C-alpha positions in Angstrom: -60.3 80.9 10.6 -62.5 80.3 13.7 -61.4 78.3 16.8 -63.7 75.9 18.6 -64.3 76.3 22.3 -66.1 74.1 24.9 -69.4 75.1 26.4 -67.7 75.9 29.7 -64.3 77.5 30.0 -63.7 78.0 33.7 -63.6 75.1 36.2 -62.9 74.6 39.9 -61.0 71.6 41.3 -64.1 69.9 42.6 -65.9 70.4 39.3 -62.9 68.9 37.4 -62.9 65.9 39.7 -66.6 65.4 39.2 -66.3 65.7 35.4 -63.9 62.7 35.4 -61.9 64.0 32.4 -59.0 62.0 30.9 -55.6 62.3 32.5 -57.0 64.1 35.5 -57.5 62.7 39.0 -61.1 61.7 40.1 -60.9 63.4 43.5 -60.7 67.0 44.5 -57.5 66.4 46.6 -55.9 64.8 43.5 -56.8 67.8 41.3 -55.4 70.2 43.9 -52.1 68.3 44.0 -52.0 68.5 40.2 -52.7 72.3 40.3 -49.8 72.8 42.8 -47.4 70.5 40.9 -48.0 72.2 37.5 -48.3 75.7 38.9 -51.6 76.6 37.4 -52.2 79.5 39.7 -49.1 81.3 38.4 -50.4 81.1 34.7 -51.2 84.6 33.5 -54.9 85.0 32.5 -55.6 81.3 33.1 -56.3 81.3 36.9 -58.6 83.5 38.9 -60.3 83.7 42.3 -63.9 82.7 42.3 -66.4 85.5 43.0 -69.4 83.5 44.1 -70.0 82.2 47.7 -67.3 80.0 49.1 -64.5 81.6 47.1 -61.7 79.4 45.9 -59.9 79.3 42.6 -61.1 78.7 39.0 -58.9 77.5 36.1 -59.2 78.0 32.4 -59.8 74.9 30.2 -56.6 75.6 28.2 -54.6 74.5 31.3 -56.0 71.0 31.1 -54.2 68.1 29.5 -54.7 67.7 25.7 -56.9 64.6 26.1 -59.1 66.4 28.6 -59.4 69.4 26.3 -60.5 67.1 23.4 -63.1 65.5 25.7 -64.6 69.0 26.5 -64.6 69.9 22.8 -66.3 66.6 21.9 -69.0 67.4 24.5 -69.5 71.0 23.2 -72.6 71.7 21.1 -71.9 72.9 17.5 -72.5 76.6 16.8 -75.6 77.6 14.8 -75.2 76.8 11.2 -72.1 74.6 11.7 -71.9 71.4 9.8 -72.7 68.1 11.4 -69.8 66.5 13.3 -67.8 64.1 11.3 -67.0 60.5 12.4 -63.2 60.7 12.6 -62.8 56.9 12.5 -64.9 56.6 9.4 -63.0 59.5 7.9 -59.6 58.0 8.4 -60.9 54.5 7.3 -61.9 56.0 4.0 -58.5 57.7 3.7 -56.7 54.4 4.3 -58.7 52.7 1.5 -57.4 55.3 -1.0 -54.8 54.5 -3.6 -51.2 55.6 -2.9 -51.4 58.1 -5.7 -54.4 59.9 -4.2 -52.8 59.9 -0.8 -49.7 61.7 -2.2 -52.1 64.5 -3.6 -53.5 64.9 -0.1 -50.0 65.3 1.4 -49.1 67.9 -1.3 -52.2 69.9 -0.4 -51.4 69.8 3.3 -47.9 71.0 2.6 -49.3 73.9 0.6 -51.8 74.9 3.4 -49.0 74.8 6.0 -46.9 77.0 3.7 -49.7 79.6 3.5 -50.0 79.7 7.3 -46.3 80.1 7.7 -46.3 83.1 5.3 -49.3 84.6 7.2 -47.4 84.4 10.5 -44.5 86.2 8.8 -46.8 89.2 8.0 -48.0 88.5 4.5 -51.7 88.7 3.7 -53.6 85.5 2.9 -54.4 86.5 -0.7 -50.8 87.3 -1.5 -49.7 84.1 0.3 -52.1 82.0 -1.8 -50.7 83.4 -5.0 -47.2 82.9 -3.9 -47.9 79.2 -2.9 -49.8 78.6 -6.2 -46.7 79.6 -8.2 -44.5 77.4 -6.0 -46.7 74.3 -6.3 -47.7 74.8 -9.9 -51.5 75.2 -9.4 -54.0 78.1 -9.4 -54.7 80.4 -6.5 -58.3 79.3 -6.5 -57.1 75.7 -5.8 -55.2 76.9 -2.8 -58.3 78.8 -1.5 -60.3 75.6 -1.9 -57.9 73.7 0.2 -58.1 76.3 2.9 -61.9 76.2 2.8 -61.9 72.4 3.3 -59.9 72.6 6.6 -61.9 75.5 8.0 -62.8 74.5 11.6 -61.0 71.2 11.3 -58.6 69.9 13.9 -55.0 70.2 12.8 -54.4 66.4 13.1 -57.5 65.6 10.9 -56.6 67.9 7.9 -55.1 65.1 5.8 -58.3 63.1 5.0 -60.2 66.4 4.4 -57.7 67.4 1.8 -57.8 64.1 -0.1 -59.5 64.3 -3.5 -63.2 63.7 -3.2 -63.5 61.5 -6.2 -61.1 58.9 -4.7 -63.2 58.7 -1.5 -66.5 58.3 -3.1 -68.3 55.0 -2.4 -69.4 53.1 -5.5 -73.1 52.4 -5.5 -74.7 49.3 -7.0 -75.3 49.2 -10.7 -78.7 49.8 -11.9 -78.8 46.6 -13.9 -79.5 43.4 -12.1 -80.1 39.7 -12.8 -82.5 37.1 -11.4 -81.4 35.7 -8.1 -82.0 32.2 -9.4 -79.5 32.8 -12.2 -76.9 33.9 -9.7 -77.5 30.9 -7.5 -77.2 28.4 -10.3 -73.9 30.1 -11.5 -72.4 30.0 -8.0 -73.5 26.4 -7.3 -71.9 25.2 -10.6 -68.7 27.1 -10.2 -68.0 26.4 -6.5 -67.3 22.7 -7.0 -64.3 20.5 -6.4 -64.2 19.6 -10.1 -63.1 23.2 -10.7 -65.0 23.9 -13.9 -64.1 27.1 -15.8 -66.2 30.2 -15.2 -67.0 30.5 -18.9 -68.4 26.9 -19.0 -70.5 27.6 -15.9 -71.8 30.8 -17.3 -72.9 29.1 -20.5 -74.8 26.4 -18.7 -76.4 28.9 -16.4 -77.4 31.2 -19.3 -78.9 28.2 -21.1 -81.0 27.3 -18.0 -82.0 31.0 -17.6 -83.2 31.2 -21.2 -85.5 28.2 -20.7 -86.8 29.5 -17.4 -87.1 33.1 -18.4 -84.6 34.5 -16.0 -82.8 37.8 -16.6 -79.0 37.6 -17.0 -76.0 39.9 -17.2 -72.8 39.6 -19.3 -70.1 37.1 -18.4 -67.6 39.8 -17.4 -70.1 41.5 -15.2 -70.9 38.3 -13.4 -67.2 37.5 -13.0 -66.7 40.9 -11.3 -69.6 40.2 -9.1 -68.2 36.9 -8.0 -64.9 38.4 -7.1 -66.6 41.2 -5.2 -69.2 39.1 -3.2 -67.5 35.7 -2.7 -64.4 35.7 -0.5 -61.3 34.1 -1.9 -61.2 31.7 1.0 -64.6 30.4 0.1 -63.6 29.9 -3.5 -60.5 27.9 -2.4 -62.4 25.8 0.0 -65.2 24.9 -2.4 -62.9 24.3 -5.5 -59.7 23.0 -3.9 -60.7 21.4 -0.6 -59.8 21.8 3.1 -56.1 21.1 2.7 -55.7 24.0 0.2 -57.7 26.2 2.6 -55.3 25.3 5.5 -52.3 26.5 3.4 -53.8 30.0 3.3 -53.6 30.2 7.0 -50.2 31.5 8.1 -47.9 29.0 9.8 -47.2 29.2 13.5 -43.9 30.9 14.5 -42.7 29.3 17.6 -40.2 31.1 19.9 -37.0 29.1 20.4 -35.2 31.7 22.5 -36.8 30.4 25.7 -35.1 26.9 25.2 -31.6 25.8 25.6 -29.5 23.2 23.8 -30.8 19.6 24.2 -33.9 20.7 26.1 -36.0 19.7 23.2 -35.3 17.6 20.1 -37.3 16.3 17.1 -36.8 13.4 14.8 -38.1 12.1 11.5 -37.2 9.9 8.5 -36.1 11.2 5.1 -35.8 9.1 2.0 -33.0 10.3 -0.3 -33.6 10.7 -4.1 -30.5 8.6 -4.8 -30.0 5.0 -6.0 -27.5 3.2 -3.7 -26.1 -0.3 -3.9 -27.0 -1.9 -0.5 -25.2 -5.1 0.4 -27.6 -8.1 0.8 -26.6 -11.7 1.2 -30.0 -13.0 0.2 -29.9 -11.7 -3.4 -27.9 -12.7 -6.5 -24.8 -10.6 -6.7 -24.9 -9.8 -3.0 -26.5 -6.3 -3.2 -29.7 -4.6 -4.1 -30.6 -1.1 -5.4 -32.5 1.0 -2.9 -33.2 4.6 -2.0 -31.8 4.8 1.6 -33.7 6.1 4.5 -32.1 8.6 7.0 -33.4 8.9 10.5 -32.0 12.1 12.2 -32.4 13.8 15.6 -32.3 17.6 15.6 -31.8 20.0 18.5 -34.8 22.4 18.3 -33.0 25.4 20.0 -30.1 25.5 17.5 -31.2 23.4 14.6 -28.1 21.2 14.8 -28.3 17.6 13.6 -27.1 15.7 16.7 -27.3 12.1 15.5 -28.3 10.1 12.5 -28.5 6.6 11.1 -29.2 5.1 7.6 -31.2 2.0 6.7 -33.1 0.5 3.8 -36.5 1.1 5.4 -37.9 3.1 8.3 -37.8 0.8 11.4 -37.6 1.1 15.1 -34.1 -0.4 15.2 -32.6 2.5 13.4 -34.5 5.0 15.5 -33.3 3.4 18.8 -29.7 3.3 17.6 -29.8 7.0 16.5 -31.5 7.8 19.9 -28.7 6.0 21.7 -26.0 7.9 19.7 -27.6 11.2 20.7 -27.9 10.4 24.4 -24.5 8.9 24.7 -22.8 12.0 23.2 -25.0 14.9 24.4 -27.4 13.6 27.1 -31.1 13.0 27.7 -33.5 15.6 26.3 -36.5 16.8 28.4 -38.9 17.0 25.4 -39.0 15.1 22.1 -41.2 15.8 19.1 -41.9 12.7 17.0 -43.9 11.8 13.9 -46.8 9.4 14.5 -45.4 6.8 12.1 -45.0 3.1 13.2 -41.2 3.4 13.4 -41.6 6.0 16.3 -45.0 5.2 17.8 -44.2 1.6 18.7 -44.2 0.0 22.2 -40.4 -0.5 22.2 -39.8 3.3 22.0 -43.0 4.9 23.3 -44.8 2.2 25.3 -47.2 3.6 27.9 -46.9 7.1 26.5 -50.3 8.9 26.4 -52.0 9.6 23.1 -49.9 7.0 21.3 -52.6 6.0 18.8 -50.6 3.1 17.3 -50.9 -0.6 17.8 -53.1 -2.3 20.4 -52.8 -0.7 23.9 -52.7 -3.2 26.8 -52.6 -2.7 30.5 -49.5 -4.8 30.9 -47.6 -3.1 28.1 -43.9 -2.7 28.9 -42.7 0.9 29.3 -40.8 2.2 26.3 -37.4 3.7 26.2 -38.5 7.3 26.3 -41.0 6.6 29.1 -38.2 5.0 31.1 -35.8 7.8 30.5 -38.3 10.4 31.6 -38.6 12.2 28.2 -41.9 14.0 27.6 -43.1 12.9 24.1 -45.0 15.2 21.8 -46.7 14.0 18.6 -46.5 16.1 15.5 -49.7 16.8 13.5 -50.1 14.1 10.8 -49.3 15.2 7.2 -48.0 18.5 8.4 -44.4 19.1 7.6 -44.5 22.6 9.3 -45.0 20.9 12.7 -41.5 19.4 12.6 -38.5 21.8 12.3 -36.3 19.1 11.0 -38.2 19.2 7.7 -36.4 22.4 6.9 -33.0 20.6 7.2 -34.3 17.8 5.0 -35.0 20.4 2.3 -31.4 21.4 2.4 -30.3 17.8 2.2 -32.3 17.4 -1.0 -30.2 20.0 -2.7 -26.8 19.8 -0.9 -26.4 16.1 -0.6 -28.7 14.3 -3.1 -27.4 16.5 -5.9 -23.8 16.3 -4.9 -21.5 16.0 -8.0 -20.0 12.8 -6.6 -23.5 11.2 -6.8 -24.1 12.3 -10.4 -26.1 9.8 -12.4 -27.8 8.2 -9.4 -30.2 11.1 -8.7 -33.8 9.9 -9.2 -35.8 13.2 -9.1 -38.2 14.2 -6.3 -41.3 13.2 -8.2 -42.2 10.5 -10.7 -42.8 13.3 -13.4 -39.5 15.0 -12.6 -37.0 12.3 -13.4 -33.7 13.6 -14.9 -32.5 12.6 -18.3 -29.8 10.3 -16.9 -32.3 8.5 -14.6 -31.0 5.1 -13.6 -27.6 5.4 -15.2 -25.7 4.7 -12.0 -26.1 3.4 -8.4 -23.7 4.6 -5.7 -21.9 2.1 -3.5 -23.0 2.3 0.1 -19.6 3.3 1.5 -19.3 6.2 -1.0 -22.8 7.4 -0.2 -22.2 7.3 3.6 -19.0 9.3 3.2 -20.8 12.0 1.1 -23.7 12.0 3.6 -21.5 12.4 6.7 -19.6 15.3 5.0 -22.9 17.0 4.0 -24.3 16.8 7.5 -21.2 18.3 9.0 -21.2 21.1 6.5 -24.9 21.7 7.3 -24.1 22.1 11.0 -21.0 24.3 10.5 -22.3 26.6 7.8 -22.0 30.2 9.0 -24.5 33.1 8.4 -27.6 31.4 9.7 -30.5 33.9 10.2 -32.7 32.0 12.7 -34.1 33.2 16.0 -31.1 31.9 18.0 -28.3 31.7 15.5 -28.1 35.5 14.6 -25.5 35.1 11.9 -23.6 32.2 13.5 -23.6 28.5 12.5 -25.8 25.9 14.0 -22.7 24.3 15.6 -21.6 27.5 17.3 -25.1 28.3 18.6 -25.4 24.8 20.0 -22.0 24.8 21.7 -22.5 28.2 23.4 -25.8 27.1 24.9 -24.7 23.5 25.7 -21.8 24.7 27.8 -24.1 26.3 30.4 -27.2 24.1 30.0 -28.4 21.7 32.7 -28.5 18.4 30.9 -29.1 14.9 32.3 -26.5 12.2 31.4 -27.2 8.5 31.0 -25.8 5.9 33.4 -24.3 2.5 32.3 -27.6 0.8 33.2 -29.6 3.2 31.1 -27.5 2.5 28.0 -29.0 -1.0 27.8 -32.4 0.7 27.2 -31.6 2.0 23.7 -28.8 -0.4 22.6 -31.1 -3.4 23.1 -34.5 -4.1 21.6 -37.3 -4.8 24.1 -39.8 -7.6 23.9 -42.3 -8.8 26.5 -42.3 -12.6 26.7 -43.1 -15.5 29.0 -40.3 -17.6 30.6 -40.8 -21.4 30.4 -43.0 -22.6 33.3 -40.5 -25.3 34.3 -37.0 -24.0 34.0 -37.4 -20.3 32.9 -36.0 -20.9 29.4 -36.9 -18.2 26.8 -37.3 -18.9 23.1 -37.0 -15.9 20.8 -36.4 -15.8 17.0 -35.7 -19.6 16.9 -32.9 -19.1 19.5 -32.9 -20.4 23.1 -31.7 -18.4 26.1 -31.1 -19.6 29.6 -29.0 -19.1 32.7 -29.0 -21.0 36.0 -30.7 -18.1 37.9 -33.7 -18.1 35.5 -35.5 -20.7 37.6 -36.8 -17.8 39.7 -38.6 -16.3 36.7 -40.1 -19.5 35.5 -43.7 -18.9 34.2 -43.3 -15.1 34.7 -43.7 -12.4 32.0 -40.3 -10.6 31.6 -38.9 -7.8 29.4 -35.9 -8.9 27.2 -33.5 -6.4 25.8 -31.0 -7.4 23.2 -28.7 -6.2 20.5 -30.8 -6.0 17.3 -27.7 -6.6 15.2 -26.5 -9.8 17.1 -29.2 -12.0 18.6 -26.5 -14.5 19.7 -25.0 -12.1 22.1 -27.7 -13.0 24.7 -30.6 -11.2 26.5 -30.7 -8.8 29.3 -33.8 -9.5 31.3 -35.9 -7.0 33.3 -39.1 -7.3 35.3 -42.2 -5.5 34.3 -41.3 -2.9 36.9 -38.0 -2.2 35.0 -35.9 -3.9 37.6 -32.8 -5.6 36.2 -32.8 -9.4 36.7 -29.7 -10.6 34.9 -28.2 -11.8 31.6 -29.2 -15.0 29.7 -26.8 -16.7 27.4 -27.8 -18.0 24.0 -27.6 -21.8 24.4 -29.1 -22.8 21.0 -28.2 -20.7 18.0 -30.9 -21.3 15.4 -32.2 -17.9 14.5 -31.1 -14.9 12.4 -28.1 -12.8 13.4 -29.8 -9.6 12.3 -33.3 -9.0 13.6 -34.1 -6.5 10.9 -33.0 -8.9 8.2 -35.4 -11.5 9.6 -38.3 -9.0 9.7 -37.6 -7.9 6.1 -37.5 -11.5 5.0 -40.9 -12.2 6.7 -42.4 -9.1 5.2 -41.2 -10.1 1.7 -42.7 -13.5 2.2 -46.0 -12.0 3.3 -46.0 -9.7 0.3 -45.3 -12.7 -2.1 -48.2 -14.7 -0.6 -50.5 -11.7 -0.8 -49.6 -11.1 -4.4 -50.2 -14.7 -5.4 -53.6 -14.8 -3.6 -54.6 -11.6 -5.5 -53.6 -13.3 -8.8 -55.6 -16.4 -7.9 -58.6 -14.2 -7.0 -58.3 -12.4 -10.3 -58.4 -15.7 -12.2 -61.4 -17.0 -10.2 -63.9 -14.5 -11.6 -66.9 -16.7 -10.7 -67.4 -18.3 -7.3 -68.8 -21.7 -6.7 -71.9 -20.2 -5.2 -72.6 -18.3 -8.4 -72.2 -21.5 -10.4 -74.7 -23.2 -8.0 -77.1 -20.4 -8.7 -76.9 -21.1 -12.4 -77.5 -24.7 -11.8 -80.5 -24.0 -9.6 -81.9 -21.9 -12.4 -81.7 -24.9 -14.8 -83.3 -27.3 -12.4 -86.5 -28.9 -14.0 -89.8 -28.2 -12.4 -92.3 -31.0 -11.6 -91.8 -34.7 -11.1 -90.2 -36.8 -13.8 -92.4 -39.5 -15.3 -91.9 -43.0 -14.0 -89.9 -45.3 -16.3 -90.8 -48.9 -16.6 -88.1 -51.5 -17.1 -88.0 -53.0 -20.6 -85.4 -55.7 -19.9 -85.6 -58.3 -17.2 -82.4 -60.0 -16.1 -82.8 -63.7 -16.1 -81.7 -65.8 -13.1 -79.8 -69.0 -13.8 -78.8 -71.7 -11.4 -75.1 -72.6 -11.3 -74.5 -76.2 -12.0 -71.8 -78.1 -10.2 -68.6 -78.9 -12.2 -68.4 -82.5 -13.4 -65.8 -84.7 -11.8 -63.9 -85.2 -15.1 -63.5 -81.4 -15.8 -60.1 -80.4 -17.3 -57.6 -78.5 -15.0 -55.1 -75.7 -16.2 -52.0 -77.2 -17.8 -48.7 -76.5 -16.2 -45.9 -74.9 -18.4 -42.7 -76.7 -19.1 -39.3 -75.2 -18.2 -38.7 -74.5 -21.9 -41.9 -72.4 -22.1 -41.0 -70.5 -18.9 -37.5 -69.6 -20.4 -39.1 -68.4 -23.7 -41.6 -66.2 -21.7 -38.8 -64.6 -19.7 -36.8 -63.9 -22.8 -39.7 -62.1 -24.4 -40.2 -60.0 -21.2 -36.5 -59.1 -21.0 -36.5 -58.0 -24.7 -39.5 -55.8 -24.0 -37.9 -54.1 -21.0 -34.7 -53.5 -23.0 -36.6 -51.8 -25.8 -38.5 -49.7 -23.3 -35.3 -48.5 -21.6 -33.8 -47.6 -25.0 -36.9 -45.6 -26.0 -36.7 -43.7 -22.7 -33.1 -42.9 -23.2 -33.7 -41.5 -26.7 -36.8 -39.6 -25.7 -36.2 -35.8 -25.5 -36.0 -34.5 -21.9 -38.5 -31.9 -20.6 -37.4 -28.3 -21.1 -36.0 -26.3 -18.2 -35.3 -22.6 -17.8 -31.6 -23.2 -18.4 -32.2 -25.3 -21.5 -34.5 -22.7 -23.0 -32.1 -19.9 -22.3 -29.2 -22.0 -23.7 -31.2 -22.6 -27.0 -31.9 -18.9 -27.2 -28.2 -18.1 -26.8 -27.3 -20.5 -29.5 -29.9 -19.0 -31.9 -28.6 -15.5 -31.1 -25.0 -16.7 -31.8 -26.1 -18.1 -35.2 -27.8 -14.9 -36.1 -24.7 -13.0 -35.0 -22.6 -15.1 -37.4 -25.0 -14.3 -40.3 -26.5 -17.8 -40.4 -30.2 -18.2 -41.3 -32.7 -19.8 -39.0 -36.2 -21.1 -39.6 -39.3 -18.9 -39.3 -40.6 -20.9 -36.4 -37.3 -20.6 -34.6 -37.2 -16.8 -35.2 -40.7 -16.4 -34.0 -40.0 -18.4 -30.8 -36.8 -16.4 -30.2 -38.5 -13.0 -30.5 -41.3 -14.2 -28.1 -38.9 -15.7 -25.6 -36.7 -12.5 -25.5 -39.6 -10.5 -24.1 -40.2 -12.8 -21.2 -39.1 -12.1 -17.6 -37.4 -15.5 -17.6 -35.0 -14.5 -20.4 -34.3 -11.1 -18.8 -33.5 -12.8 -15.4 -31.3 -15.4 -17.1 -29.5 -12.7 -19.1 -28.7 -10.7 -15.9 -27.4 -13.8 -14.2 -25.2 -14.6 -17.2 -23.7 -11.1 -17.1 -22.7 -11.5 -13.4 -21.6 -15.2 -13.9 -20.3 -15.6 -17.5 -19.5 -19.3 -16.9 -23.0 -20.3 -15.9 -23.5 -22.2 -19.3 -20.3 -24.1 -19.0 
C-alpha cells in the first residue's frame, strides 16, 4: 500500500511562515518559538542543518501539525497514472444519503480491512490474513481483496464511503420515457387547487385533454411519482390547504424562560369552559340562566403558575381588571404583560395610550389605562395564534382536568358541535358547585409535581414560583394605586355650573367639585356598586377627590346594565332583519314597475255630455210651516226607546266571547290534554288545533313557566 507525500518535504522557518499553513504562525519569529517549544531539532531524522548559503535549520513535513500536513498533501500533484482526486464533501454527502442497511455493510467491510491490517502487523502475510478474515466474516477471500483494493491510497478517515456498496450510491438517471410539457402543466394546475381534487380525477381530465390535443402522456402512477419527486410538500400544502396550513409546518418558536424571574412577565387570556352552569340572573324567570362560563386567568411566564383568575358570563374588561387587581395585590406589579388583542383587553380602560393598540378609536385626549399608569410594558400576542400565549397550554389541561371532572358529569358539552357526548344537556351545574371544583382544579394544577419545563425541572409550578419569588425584585402597589384596578375609568365632563357628574342615570357631586366645573375628568368607580361614589382624577392622573352618589337612579352592577343594553340591541337588530326579509320589494322598485306601465302620448280630450243647470233660489213665503215642537209625552217615549237600546247593547257585549290571550289558549290546551288523559274523545277540529298549538314557541314557554310555577292557572 503506497503512502502519499507532498511535493516538498523539508522546510525552513521562514518558508513555513511564508506558506501560511494551518495551525502555524505567520511570522518567522513565531515559527521559531513553535520549533523551540515542541523540540523539533531533537527529533531524530526530522531536523537537519541547511547545506546551502546562509545555513540554518530545515524541518521535515511530518513534524508539522496534522492540518498543515493535510494542506500540503492537498497541494501536491498526483503521481503519474493516479486517479483523479475525489471530492470528499460530495463523497460523504452520497454516503449520508444511503440507507441504514447499506451503511451497516460499509462498517462491516471497514472492520474486516482493519482486522487484516492488524494481522499483518502481527507478522502474518496478507494472503493468509485475507483467508483468515474471510472465514471470520463469512465471505470469500476475493471479497476481502476487493475491499483492500478500494481503499488503496485513500486516507484512513475516508475509507468508510469508499467501502460502501456501489449500487446504493448510484444516482438514478431520468427515465427514457417522457410526456408532453403541456400535459404535465395541465395536471399540476388542476391538482394544485384549494378545492383539493383527487389526483386520479385530475389525471383523467388531463388525459382527456391530451387525447384531443395530441399530447403524449404517461401512466397515472408514473405521474404521481413525478409529482412527489418534483413538487415540494410545502408547495402542495400551500396550494391545496392554504397559508394557515403552511404555517403549521413551520416549527414553533421555543422561548427561553430561564432568563426571567417570577412576576417579571405574565400573560392573560379568556377560556370558555365546555360545561353548562346555572348562573343567577334576576332579570329572567326562575332567577337563573344556563351559560358556559368564561374564565380570565393571569399566568406567570417564568414558572407557569396561575396567579389570579375570575369567572364571568362573557368576556369583559370588568373581569380582567378585577383579576389584574387580585394578582397585583397578592404578588406585585409585573414588568411585562402579554395580552390577547381582544376587546376585553385592548380597551382604553386597561391599555389606553399603549402603542400598537389597534382597537377602538384613538384620540389625543384618551385617558391613560391601568397598565400604562402602573408602568407595565404591554406586548400583544399574534391574532389567531395560540402558540403565542403560554397560558393556552394550561387551558388545555383545564379542558381535561376540570371540564371532565366526575362532579360535573352530565353537564359536559363537548369541545366541538360535532363532538357532543351522549348525555348532552342532561344537567346544569349550580354556580357555587362549579366554582368550588374550578378553585380546586387550579390549585391542583399549580401544585402538581413532576413538571418537565425549562424552569421547573421536576418540581411543581408552585415550588418553582416560590423559589424565584423569594429573591426577585418586584414592585408593590400603594394604596393610591389600588384605586386604578378596583375602579372602572371613564372620561367625562363635569357640569359647567356646579361640577355635577351624571353617569349611568346616577348623579354624583361633592362641595369641592365647583373647581372642576366644565372640565374633563377621569372617574374611577366600583363596577359592582355604582352607588358607592366616584373617585375623580385629572387627565394628568392627579387625584382630585371623592364624589358621593346624590341621586340613585342607575343600575347597581355596571356589567348587568351593559348586558341588558346589548340584549336590547340584539333584539332590535333581529326584528329589523325580520322586517327586511318580509319587504322583498322596495318602494323604488314598485315605482319602476309603475313607470313601465305609464301610457305614452297625450290622452284625447273628453267633451262634457251633461251640463249642470243653474236655478235661482226663491225666497220662502211668509206663511211657510215651521218644525213642530214635541210634547213631553213624546220626549219620554223617545228616551225609553234609547234606554232599551243601550241595555240590549250592554247585554250583547257581556255575552260576546272575549278575545283570546296566551293564557287562555294555554288553559284550553291543558283542558284538552286532561280530557285526552282521562280517555275522553274530542272533536277533529279540536285535536288538529291542539297538535298545531303544541308545536309553537308560545306553548313551550307557557309549559316551562307552569313547571316552575304550578299554581299559575289558579
